KEDO-598173 format. One record per residue (C-alpha): residue number from 1; x, y, z. Coordinates in Angstrom, 1 decimal. Layout:
<pts>
{seq=NUM, X=X, Y=Y, Z=Z}
...
</pts>
This chain:
<pts>
{seq=1, X=-59.1, Y=-123.4, Z=-306.4}
{seq=2, X=-60.1, Y=-120.4, Z=-304.5}
{seq=3, X=-62.0, Y=-117.4, Z=-305.7}
{seq=4, X=-59.0, Y=-115.1, Z=-305.8}
{seq=5, X=-57.0, Y=-117.5, Z=-308.0}
{seq=6, X=-59.9, Y=-117.9, Z=-310.4}
{seq=7, X=-60.4, Y=-114.2, Z=-310.6}
{seq=8, X=-56.7, Y=-113.5, Z=-311.3}
{seq=9, X=-56.5, Y=-116.3, Z=-313.9}
{seq=10, X=-59.7, Y=-115.0, Z=-315.5}
{seq=11, X=-58.2, Y=-111.5, Z=-315.7}
{seq=12, X=-55.0, Y=-112.7, Z=-317.3}
{seq=13, X=-56.9, Y=-114.9, Z=-319.8}
{seq=14, X=-59.3, Y=-111.9, Z=-320.6}
{seq=15, X=-56.3, Y=-109.7, Z=-321.2}
{seq=16, X=-54.9, Y=-112.2, Z=-323.6}
{seq=17, X=-58.1, Y=-112.6, Z=-325.5}
{seq=18, X=-58.4, Y=-108.9, Z=-326.1}
{seq=19, X=-54.8, Y=-108.6, Z=-327.3}
{seq=20, X=-54.8, Y=-108.4, Z=-331.1}
{seq=21, X=-51.8, Y=-110.8, Z=-331.3}
{seq=22, X=-54.0, Y=-113.4, Z=-329.6}
{seq=23, X=-57.2, Y=-113.1, Z=-331.6}
{seq=24, X=-57.3, Y=-116.9, Z=-332.2}
{seq=25, X=-57.0, Y=-117.7, Z=-328.5}
{seq=26, X=-60.2, Y=-119.8, Z=-328.5}
{seq=27, X=-59.0, Y=-121.7, Z=-331.5}
{seq=28, X=-55.6, Y=-122.8, Z=-330.4}
{seq=29, X=-54.2, Y=-123.3, Z=-326.9}
{seq=30, X=-51.4, Y=-121.2, Z=-325.6}
{seq=31, X=-48.0, Y=-122.8, Z=-325.3}
{seq=32, X=-46.6, Y=-123.5, Z=-321.8}
{seq=33, X=-43.9, Y=-120.9, Z=-322.6}
{seq=34, X=-46.4, Y=-118.2, Z=-323.4}
{seq=35, X=-48.4, Y=-118.9, Z=-320.2}
{seq=36, X=-45.2, Y=-118.7, Z=-318.1}
{seq=37, X=-44.2, Y=-115.4, Z=-319.8}
{seq=38, X=-47.6, Y=-113.8, Z=-319.2}
{seq=39, X=-47.8, Y=-115.1, Z=-315.6}
{seq=40, X=-44.3, Y=-113.7, Z=-314.8}
{seq=41, X=-45.3, Y=-110.3, Z=-316.4}
{seq=42, X=-48.5, Y=-110.2, Z=-314.4}
{seq=43, X=-46.6, Y=-111.0, Z=-311.2}
{seq=44, X=-44.0, Y=-108.3, Z=-312.0}
{seq=45, X=-46.8, Y=-105.8, Z=-312.5}
{seq=46, X=-48.5, Y=-106.8, Z=-309.3}
{seq=47, X=-45.3, Y=-106.5, Z=-307.3}
{seq=48, X=-44.5, Y=-103.1, Z=-308.9}
{seq=49, X=-47.9, Y=-101.9, Z=-307.7}
{seq=50, X=-47.2, Y=-103.2, Z=-304.2}
{seq=51, X=-43.7, Y=-101.6, Z=-304.1}
{seq=52, X=-45.2, Y=-98.3, Z=-305.4}
{seq=53, X=-47.5, Y=-98.2, Z=-302.4}
{seq=54, X=-44.6, Y=-99.0, Z=-300.1}
{seq=55, X=-42.4, Y=-96.2, Z=-301.5}
{seq=56, X=-45.3, Y=-93.7, Z=-301.6}
{seq=57, X=-44.6, Y=-92.2, Z=-298.2}
{seq=58, X=-40.8, Y=-91.8, Z=-298.7}
{seq=59, X=-39.7, Y=-88.2, Z=-299.4}
{seq=60, X=-37.4, Y=-87.5, Z=-302.3}
{seq=61, X=-35.6, Y=-84.6, Z=-300.8}
{seq=62, X=-32.6, Y=-85.0, Z=-298.6}
{seq=63, X=-28.8, Y=-84.8, Z=-298.6}
{seq=64, X=-28.5, Y=-85.6, Z=-302.3}
{seq=65, X=-31.2, Y=-83.3, Z=-303.6}
{seq=66, X=-34.0, Y=-85.5, Z=-304.8}
{seq=67, X=-36.9, Y=-83.4, Z=-306.0}
{seq=68, X=-39.0, Y=-83.9, Z=-309.1}
{seq=69, X=-36.4, Y=-85.8, Z=-311.1}
{seq=70, X=-36.1, Y=-88.4, Z=-308.4}
{seq=71, X=-39.8, Y=-88.7, Z=-308.1}
{seq=72, X=-40.1, Y=-89.4, Z=-311.8}
{seq=73, X=-37.3, Y=-91.9, Z=-312.0}
{seq=74, X=-38.5, Y=-93.7, Z=-308.9}
{seq=75, X=-41.5, Y=-95.0, Z=-310.8}
{seq=76, X=-39.2, Y=-96.6, Z=-313.4}
{seq=77, X=-37.0, Y=-98.0, Z=-310.6}
{seq=78, X=-40.1, Y=-99.5, Z=-308.8}
{seq=79, X=-41.1, Y=-101.2, Z=-312.1}
{seq=80, X=-37.7, Y=-102.7, Z=-312.4}
{seq=81, X=-37.9, Y=-103.9, Z=-308.8}
{seq=82, X=-41.1, Y=-105.7, Z=-309.6}
{seq=83, X=-39.7, Y=-107.3, Z=-312.7}
{seq=84, X=-36.5, Y=-108.4, Z=-310.8}
{seq=85, X=-38.5, Y=-109.8, Z=-307.9}
{seq=86, X=-40.7, Y=-111.8, Z=-310.3}
{seq=87, X=-37.7, Y=-113.2, Z=-312.1}
{seq=88, X=-36.0, Y=-114.1, Z=-308.8}
{seq=89, X=-39.0, Y=-116.3, Z=-307.9}
{seq=90, X=-41.5, Y=-113.7, Z=-306.8}
{seq=91, X=-44.2, Y=-114.5, Z=-304.2}
{seq=92, X=-45.7, Y=-117.5, Z=-305.9}
{seq=93, X=-48.4, Y=-115.7, Z=-307.8}
{seq=94, X=-47.0, Y=-116.7, Z=-311.2}
{seq=95, X=-47.0, Y=-120.3, Z=-310.2}
{seq=96, X=-50.7, Y=-120.1, Z=-309.2}
{seq=97, X=-51.6, Y=-118.3, Z=-312.4}
{seq=98, X=-49.7, Y=-120.9, Z=-314.5}
{seq=99, X=-51.5, Y=-123.7, Z=-312.8}
{seq=100, X=-54.9, Y=-122.1, Z=-313.1}
{seq=101, X=-54.5, Y=-121.0, Z=-316.8}
{seq=102, X=-53.3, Y=-124.5, Z=-317.7}
{seq=103, X=-56.3, Y=-126.0, Z=-316.0}
{seq=104, X=-58.7, Y=-123.5, Z=-317.6}
{seq=105, X=-57.2, Y=-124.1, Z=-321.0}
{seq=106, X=-57.5, Y=-127.9, Z=-320.6}
{seq=107, X=-61.2, Y=-127.7, Z=-319.7}
{seq=108, X=-61.9, Y=-125.2, Z=-322.5}
{seq=109, X=-60.2, Y=-127.5, Z=-325.1}
{seq=110, X=-62.1, Y=-130.7, Z=-324.0}
</pts>
């Protein structure tokens, strides 16, 4: 595994360990379903951040008005773009996170 994959997986695992609903993370392993859910959420968040930077330079004014309202709702739209892209297969980040978290969990439980 490369350094980036280890860092991303460590970040996700760290987030889970600080989540009050996962206080017993070290005592019982996460289910495969939970790992997949968290990995997809992380990938969706990552893609939303990428899309946000892509849309940053676009102006909201034009023929249809735009303005502050469009600027506010654009953030929500970008979040949904990230979620949709992740659900549609994403960029492979979730698969890497799933693989790495599963490996880290196996090592931790041995």
